[in-house]
N, C-alpha and C positions, 0 to 999 in steps of 0.2 A: 653448493648451495643447494639444496632442490630447487628444480625449476617448478614453477606455478601450472596447474594444469590447464592448457590452451581452452579460454573463452569459446563455447559452441555459438553459432550464430541464431539459435533459439535464446540464447540469454544475455537477459536487461544488460544495457553496460550503461556507467553513471553518464555519459552522454544523452542518453535516452529521456533522462527527465528536464533536460531543456531544447526547445526545439524554435524556429523563428515563431516569434510573437505569442509565444507559452513556454512556460515551464512548473515546475512543481519540486517539491521539497523530498529530496530522495527517503523515502517511508519504506519500510520492509511489510507496513499492515497493506498496504496495496495489493500485495500478492496474495495475501493472506485474506483478503474480501473479494478478490476474483475465487478462491478455492470454497469459502464458505457458499459463493452461490452455487457453486456446483453441487454441492449435498443438502441446499434447502431445498421442502417440499411445495413450499408455495409458490417460488422462482421458477420449479419446474414446472408447476401447474400452469405456469402463467405463458412460459414456454409453449406447451404444448394445446394451449386455447386462444378463445378471443377476449378481447376486453370484456365483452358483453356478459360472456361464460364465467369470467374469473371475478364481477360483482356482484352474479347471482349467488356467488359461491358461499363467499364471505359476509356473516351481519356485519360485520364492521366495517362500510365502505369506503372509511377513508384508510381502513389499512387495504382495502383489497387497490384503492387507487393508487396508493405510493407504491404498493409492488409491480400495477402494471406501468407506472413511471419508469421504476429501475429498469424493467424487464426492455421496455422502447428506447431507455438511454445507452443502457449495457450491452445489448446483444443476447446472443447465443453463447454463452463462456463453456459451453460443451464441443465449439466450432472455431474456436482460437487454440493455440500457445499461448503462452502469458504474454509474453514481449509483444508478439501482434494484437493481440485483445488491449494492451495498455497503450499501445503508440496509436491505435486507432479510436480507442473508446475512454481510455482510464485518464492519459494524460490530456484530453481536451477537454475534462470532467472534474479531476482532482486540480486541475493548473489554475495558474494565471493567464488570462491573454493579454500580456502586453510582454516586450519584453525582459528579459532577467537586469534588477536594478543592479549597478553597479558602482565602484568607485569611477569618479570621473576628476581629469584635471581641466578645469577653467582655465583661472588667467594665474600669468605669476605675475608677482607683485615688485620690482626693482627699483632698488633705493636710487640706481638712474635716472629713472624717471621721472619729470615733474608731476606735481600731483594732478594737474588738468590732461596730461594726454594720459594719465593714469585713470581717472573718471570715464573719457572717451571710451578708452580700449578695454577697461574692466563692464562698461555700461551693451557693449557692443558684441562679446563674446559670452554674457549672462544673459544676455537676449538671443542669442544661437542657440545656446545650449537650454534653456527652457522650450524655446519652439520644436530641438532637435530630439536629442537625447533624451533628456527630461521627459517630455511630453511623447514618448515612442514606449519609456519604462511606467506609463501609466501613472505619472507624478506623484511618485510615492512621496512620502513627508522624507525631507532631506534640511540637510547641516549647510552653509556655506562655511567654511572654519577656515583659519589661517594659520600656516602650518611655518613656521620659522625655519627656515631651509641652513644647514649646516650644525644643526646637533645631530647626537649620535639618536640612530632607528633605533633604541632603548630607551633612551628619554622621550622622546616623541610618539612611543608608541603608550608608554605609560599616560602621558600626560593625554593622548588621546581618548585613551579608555574614561579619566577619571571624566572627561569634559562632556564626553556621549553619556556616561552615566546620569549626568549633572540635567543635560539637554531633555533625556527623556523622563525623568521625574517632574519638569517644568511642566508637562500635558502627555497626554496621549497619544501614542502612535499610532496613525492610521492604518490597519494592515489589509491589502486587498483579500476578498472572500472567493473562495472555486465555490460550482456549483455543488459543489459533493464535498464533504470535508471530514475525515477520519479524527472519530472520536480521541480526545486525550484522559484515558481512564490507568486504571492499576491492572488491566490484563495486557499479561507478558505475552512476550513469542512464546517460549515456550510452554506453557497451559494452551495458547492458540495453537500451535502444531500439534502438540497431543491430541486435543482435541479433534484434529482433522482426521491422524492417523487410526484414534480410535474407531471414529465412524465409520475409516475404510473398512478395518478388521472388522467389523462388527457386519457389515454387509458380507464380506468374504468370508466369514462363518459365522453364519446367522444362528445354530443350532450349536454355538459351543459357550461352556459356560461362562460369564463375564472375566474372572478372575485370567481365565486363559488367554482370552484376545485384549486382556490389559497388561499380560507377559507378552502376548508377539509386540505389540505398540509401544512398550516401554518407556509407559505413561512415569512410571514412579522409580528412582534411583534406589531409595532404600528395599523397596519390596520388589522390583523389576526383575531382579536375578533369579527367582522363582522361574524354571523353566516348564512354559506350557503344556510340554507332555507329560509330566510329573503322575503319577498316581492322584485320582480323586481323593483318596481319604491317606492321603501322608502325614503321619503326626508333628513332624519335622518342617512342615510349611504350612500348618493350619493357618496359624497367626497371619502370614503375609499373603495368602491365600483370601482371606476373609477382610484384609484391607485393601487388598486391590478391588476387588467384587464393590468393596462400598465406595472408592476413589472409581471405578470404571463408571456407575453409576450416577455418581453425580458430574461426570466429566459429558459422559451422555447428554446428561440434562443440560448441562450448561454448550454444550457444543448447538444442540436442538434449538437453544433461546438466542445465541447469536447467528445461526446460518437464517433463522426467520428475521429478526431485527435488519441482517444484512439483504435479505431481500427488499423491506421496504427503503433501502437505503442509506441506515444507520450502521454504523460501524466503528471496531468492534465494541457492542451495548450487550448486557445483561438485563438490561430494561424488562418488566413483565412483558410476555406478548404469548397469547396462546400458540400450544405446539402440538399437533395431532401426533401419533404413533408413528415411528419412521419405520415404512415398508422395506426391511434388507435385501429382500429379494429383488424387491423393482431395482432399490439405489447399486446394488451390486451389479446389474444387466446395465443400467446408466453409465456406472461408471468403467465396466470392462470396453463399452461402447466405445467411450472418450478416448480411453489408454490406448484401445488399439489405434484409434483414429491418430492419437499425439505422438504412436512410436513410428506409423507413416511417413507421418507429416515432418518429423527430425529426419528420417532416410531421404523426406526429399532435398530437404537442405543438404544435407552432405552430398548428393548426388549432383545439386547445384552446383556449391563448394569448390568439389573437383575437378570442376567442367570450367568453372572460372580459370582467367588468366593467372599466372603466379606473380604476385607482387614485386614491385620492381625494390631492389635493396636499398 
């Protein structure tokens, strides 16, 4: 069996979604949010200007205020590796500020104990639970359930699933809300990551035809096999070139909208928002500086890792 590649110190680990008194559900869209902030012209403007200058630039004052708040909350995304940004900025803003709710053992009911002692012990342990773990977890809507011991695990789990389903139908379960939330919609990982890749390729090759850029970014399985170095007038791939041009144009438009909505703290979203032309040369210069910094930062991690004492076996 082939060994899995070793996780690098700058890569996110599942444990990074749960810290003391704050937790968040694991979600790939958090990193996509980070990446789309990096390509947003409005967010870059907020990083390079003052609040007053930003407010003066936009006709839509509420949008400008939202961009400034996002910029204030999430900081300069060009000066962090994603994991660093997530731990310092992302988790506190996308997370719930309590201990992560878990299942807890509260009290065992025994056929050997009389009713009076059972009630006394149950009142004491329940009171301790409510004031302790229950309070620390933000008092989540919970159910006290009696599970008869001695049955098979399969039987218990089947009955428990049915019972929980019935309980949740009786009354809406309160779910705590974070300061920022990712939107639940039909925008899938492939489309979001393709939008980022296409924006990067557009910045790196601003004077190339769209179909060549789309081919470089591999945005299509069906038409993506065309070589971006192919002659411009090749009859064998005319249809693929035409389709890639259309697909790239739409995807660039969508990526611009998604990035501008991200700058206002809404992600991922294709809700209508005014977008200006993306200056590919400026974007390339900015991304080039960021990627060079990232390479240097990762090298620092590797140096630190080599100088660290060996792990105990």
